[in-house]
C-alpha positions as CSV (number, residue, x, y, z in Angstrom):
1,M,26.0,-12.6,-52.4
2,I,22.4,-11.3,-52.8
3,T,20.9,-13.8,-50.4
4,S,23.6,-13.0,-47.7
5,T,22.9,-9.2,-48.1
6,A,19.2,-9.7,-47.8
7,R,19.8,-11.9,-44.7
8,G,22.1,-9.3,-43.2
9,L,19.5,-6.6,-43.8
10,R,16.8,-8.7,-42.1
11,I,19.1,-9.2,-39.1
12,I,19.9,-5.5,-38.9
13,M,16.2,-4.7,-39.1
14,A,15.3,-7.2,-36.4
15,L,18.0,-5.8,-34.1
16,L,16.7,-2.3,-34.7
17,L,13.2,-3.3,-33.9
18,F,14.4,-5.2,-30.8
19,T,16.3,-2.2,-29.5
20,A,13.5,0.2,-30.2
21,A,11.0,-1.9,-28.1
22,P,10.5,-0.7,-24.6
23,G,12.5,-2.6,-22.1
24,T,9.7,-3.1,-19.6
25,I,6.5,-4.5,-21.0
26,G,3.9,-6.0,-18.8
27,P,3.7,-6.4,-15.0
28,A,6.9,-4.4,-14.5
29,H,4.8,-1.3,-15.1
30,A,2.6,-2.2,-12.1
31,G,2.4,0.7,-9.8
32,G,3.5,3.2,-12.4
33,G,-0.1,4.5,-12.7
34,A,-0.3,4.5,-9.0
35,A,2.7,6.9,-8.8
36,A,0.9,9.2,-11.2
37,A,-2.3,8.8,-9.3
38,A,-0.5,9.9,-6.1
39,E,0.8,13.0,-7.9
40,V,-2.8,13.8,-9.0
41,G,-4.0,13.2,-5.5
42,T,-1.4,15.4,-3.9
43,A,-2.2,18.3,-6.2
44,G,-6.0,17.8,-5.8
45,L,-5.9,17.8,-2.0
46,Q,-4.2,21.2,-2.1
47,S,-7.4,22.6,-3.7
48,C,-9.6,20.8,-1.2
49,S,-7.8,22.4,1.8
50,A,-10.0,25.6,1.5
51,S,-13.2,23.5,2.0
52,A,-14.7,22.1,5.2
53,G,-17.5,19.6,6.1
54,K,-19.6,18.2,3.3
55,A,-17.9,20.3,0.7
56,L,-14.6,18.9,1.8
57,Y,-15.8,15.3,1.5
58,D,-17.1,16.0,-2.0
59,C,-13.8,17.6,-3.0
60,V,-11.8,14.7,-1.7
61,A,-14.2,12.3,-3.4
62,G,-13.5,14.1,-6.7
63,V,-9.8,13.8,-6.1
64,L,-10.1,10.0,-5.5
65,D,-12.1,9.7,-8.7
66,R,-9.3,11.4,-10.6
67,M,-6.7,9.3,-9.0
68,G,-8.6,6.1,-10.0
69,G,-8.8,7.4,-13.6
70,T,-5.0,7.9,-13.6
71,L,-4.3,4.2,-12.8
72,N,-3.1,2.1,-15.7
73,R,-4.0,-1.3,-16.8
74,Y,-1.1,-2.9,-15.0
75,D,-2.2,-1.6,-11.6
76,P,-4.2,-4.0,-9.6
77,P,-8.0,-3.7,-10.3
78,E,-8.6,-3.6,-6.6
79,A,-6.8,-0.2,-6.5
80,R,-9.3,1.5,-8.8
81,S,-12.2,-0.2,-7.1
82,A,-11.0,0.9,-3.7
83,L,-10.7,4.5,-4.8
84,Q,-14.1,4.5,-6.5
85,T,-15.8,3.0,-3.4
86,A,-14.1,5.5,-1.1
87,A,-15.2,8.3,-3.4
88,S,-18.8,7.1,-3.3
89,Q,-18.8,6.7,0.4
90,L,-17.3,10.2,0.9
91,R,-20.1,11.6,-1.2
92,A,-22.6,9.8,1.0
93,A,-20.9,10.7,4.2
94,S,-22.7,13.1,6.6
95,S,-20.2,13.0,9.4
96,K,-16.5,13.2,9.9
97,A,-16.5,9.6,11.3
98,Q,-18.1,8.3,8.1
99,A,-15.7,10.2,5.9
100,L,-12.7,9.0,7.9
101,S,-14.0,5.4,7.7
102,A,-14.2,5.6,3.9
103,I,-10.6,6.8,3.7
104,S,-9.4,4.1,6.3
105,V,-11.0,1.2,4.4
106,C,-9.3,2.5,1.1
107,R,-6.0,2.8,2.9
108,S,-6.2,-0.7,4.2
109,V,-6.8,-2.0,0.7
110,F,-3.7,-0.2,-0.6
111,A,-1.7,-1.5,2.4
112,S,-2.6,-5.0,1.4
113,L,-1.7,-4.3,-2.2
114,V,1.7,-3.0,-1.1
115,K,2.4,-6.2,0.8
116,Q,1.5,-8.2,-2.2
117,A,3.6,-6.0,-4.6
118,T,6.6,-6.1,-2.3
119,A,7.1,-9.7,-3.1
120,S,6.7,-9.4,-6.8
121,S,7.3,-5.9,-8.1
122,H,7.8,-2.2,-7.1
123,P,5.3,-1.0,-4.5
124,A,6.5,2.6,-4.5
125,G,3.5,4.0,-6.4
126,L,1.0,2.2,-4.3
127,S,2.8,3.4,-1.1
128,A,2.6,6.9,-2.5
129,V,-1.2,6.6,-2.8
130,I,-1.3,5.5,0.9
131,G,0.5,8.8,1.7
132,V,-2.1,10.8,-0.2
133,L,-4.9,8.9,1.6
134,S,-3.2,9.7,4.9
135,K,-3.1,13.4,3.9
136,A,-6.8,13.2,3.0
137,A,-7.6,11.7,6.4
138,Q,-5.6,14.5,8.2
139,L,-7.4,17.1,6.2
140,I,-10.8,15.6,7.0
141,Q,-9.7,15.3,10.7
142,S,-8.8,19.0,10.9
143,K,-11.5,20.5,8.8
144,G,-14.3,18.0,8.5
């Protein structure tokens, strides 16, 4: 009787631990950080809209840096790298063409990541980042 009670308690404990564990661990979280990064980017670009020229490029670069910092470990490493590179190029940009080129290259990296993710996971967060990058390009185009 005692051994069956102990066994029963162990089974109950195991079931409780199993049900308490998150249901999606691992690559299923891919893109989750990208969705949060897109939210950070959208909010950040609002504050950049008051700037123009070099100040605008620096503001957008700061937004891209914050977006890269929001990505999680399940997001593709290329995503963070693309955002960091674009931010660096924006800071170095001295013309609208250079700034737009930095955004364009970053967008193409994310477009490639969306194509890869479509086959294996959920690309919604990555697609949202592309939307933010498009807004950044529009902002630079109109005020840069």
